[in-house]
C-alpha positions in Angstrom: 117.4 149.9 85.9 120.3 148.2 86.7 120.9 146.9 90.4 124.8 147.7 91.7 126.8 145.9 94.1 129.3 147.8 95.8 128.9 151.3 94.7 130.5 153.7 97.0 133.4 151.2 98.0 135.8 152.3 95.3 136.4 149.0 94.2 134.6 147.5 90.6 136.2 144.1 91.1 133.9 143.4 94.2 130.7 142.7 92.1 128.6 143.9 89.6 125.0 144.8 89.1 122.3 143.0 87.6 119.9 143.7 84.3 116.8 143.8 84.9 116.6 142.0 81.4 118.5 139.2 82.9 116.1 138.7 85.9 113.1 138.8 83.5 114.6 136.5 81.2 115.4 134.0 84.5 111.1 134.6 84.8 110.8 133.3 81.6 112.5 130.0 81.7 111.2 129.6 85.3 107.3 130.6 84.8 106.8 130.5 81.3 109.4 128.0 80.0 110.1 129.6 77.4 113.6 128.6 77.6 115.2 125.9 77.8 118.2 127.4 79.5 119.9 131.4 79.9 123.5 132.1 79.5 124.9 135.1 81.1 127.9 137.4 81.1 129.5 140.0 82.4 129.5 143.2 80.6 132.5 144.9 82.2 131.6 148.4 80.7 128.3 148.5 81.9 129.3 146.9 85.2 126.7 144.4 84.8 125.4 140.9 84.3 123.7 140.3 80.8 121.6 137.4 78.5 124.3 136.3 76.4 121.9 133.5 74.7 118.9 131.8 75.5 118.4 128.4 74.5 114.5 127.4 72.9 112.9 124.5 74.9 113.4 121.9 72.7 117.2 122.7 73.1 119.0 119.7 74.9 121.4 119.7 77.4 124.5 119.3 74.6 122.9 122.4 72.8 123.7 124.2 76.2 127.2 122.9 76.9 128.2 123.9 73.4 127.2 127.2 74.1 129.1 127.6 77.3 133.3 129.1 76.4 135.5 126.6 76.6 138.1 129.2 77.9 136.3 132.2 79.6 133.5 132.3 82.5 130.1 132.4 82.7 126.8 132.1 84.3 123.8 129.8 83.3 120.8 128.0 84.7 119.1 125.3 82.5 115.5 124.4 83.0 116.1 120.0 84.0 113.1 118.0 83.1 113.5 114.5 83.8 110.9 111.6 85.2 111.1 110.3 88.8 111.7 106.6 90.2 107.8 107.0 91.2 107.1 108.1 86.8 106.5 111.6 87.9 107.3 114.5 85.2 109.5 117.2 86.9 111.3 120.1 86.8 114.0 121.8 88.4 116.2 124.7 87.9 119.9 124.4 88.2 122.6 127.7 88.6 125.8 126.9 86.6 128.6 128.7 88.0 131.2 127.8 84.8 134.9 128.7 85.8 137.2 126.8 83.6 140.2 126.2 85.1 141.8 127.6 81.5 140.2 131.1 81.7 142.3 134.1 82.5 142.3 134.9 86.0 140.8 138.3 85.7 137.4 136.7 84.9 137.7 133.8 87.5 138.0 136.9 90.1 135.0 139.4 88.3 132.7 136.0 88.3 133.6 134.7 91.2 132.7 138.2 93.1 129.5 138.8 91.4 128.1 135.2 91.4 126.4 135.4 95.0 125.0 138.6 94.4 123.5 137.5 91.2 122.3 134.4 92.3 120.8 136.2 94.7 118.0 138.2 91.9 117.4 134.8 91.0 114.7 133.5 93.1 113.3 130.2 92.5 117.1 127.8 91.9 116.7 124.2 93.5 120.7 123.9 92.6 123.8 125.0 92.1 126.8 123.6 90.4 130.2 124.8 90.3 131.9 123.7 87.1 136.1 123.9 86.3 135.8 121.7 83.3 132.8 119.9 81.8 132.7 116.9 83.5 131.9 118.4 86.6 128.6 119.5 85.0 128.0 116.2 83.0 123.7 115.5 82.9 124.6 112.3 85.3 125.6 115.3 87.9 122.5 117.3 87.1 120.0 113.6 86.9 122.2 113.1 90.1 121.2 115.7 92.4 117.5 116.4 90.5 116.5 112.7 92.5 
């Protein structure tokens, strides 16, 4: 079952539906910690956001960023583990809207119009980052936001 956005308006670019598998995979990351990250892409044929790739709990932030395409847009969630100044182990979930400046206009528009609807389906996101180049989502950026 997929949730559809913009049905009846006759405008396919008004947002994409969300595949049930996308929400379930996010919940596996959030509740069961079976994924370090999930990368989502828009499947234009299905008109919905689907899971493209997951990273196991042992994968690093570098593994995650290396999995994002250099010249195309994606949505992603990353489970960021860190230690606070009080020496407490914490975890925060980041939603990352990856829209590299070198991407074509159509994907940028498609992802921009679908982001809010998709983001609302993922309950329990702590922080959101919009990145147009890798420096905007550097590990230090996550560390600064989480502390």
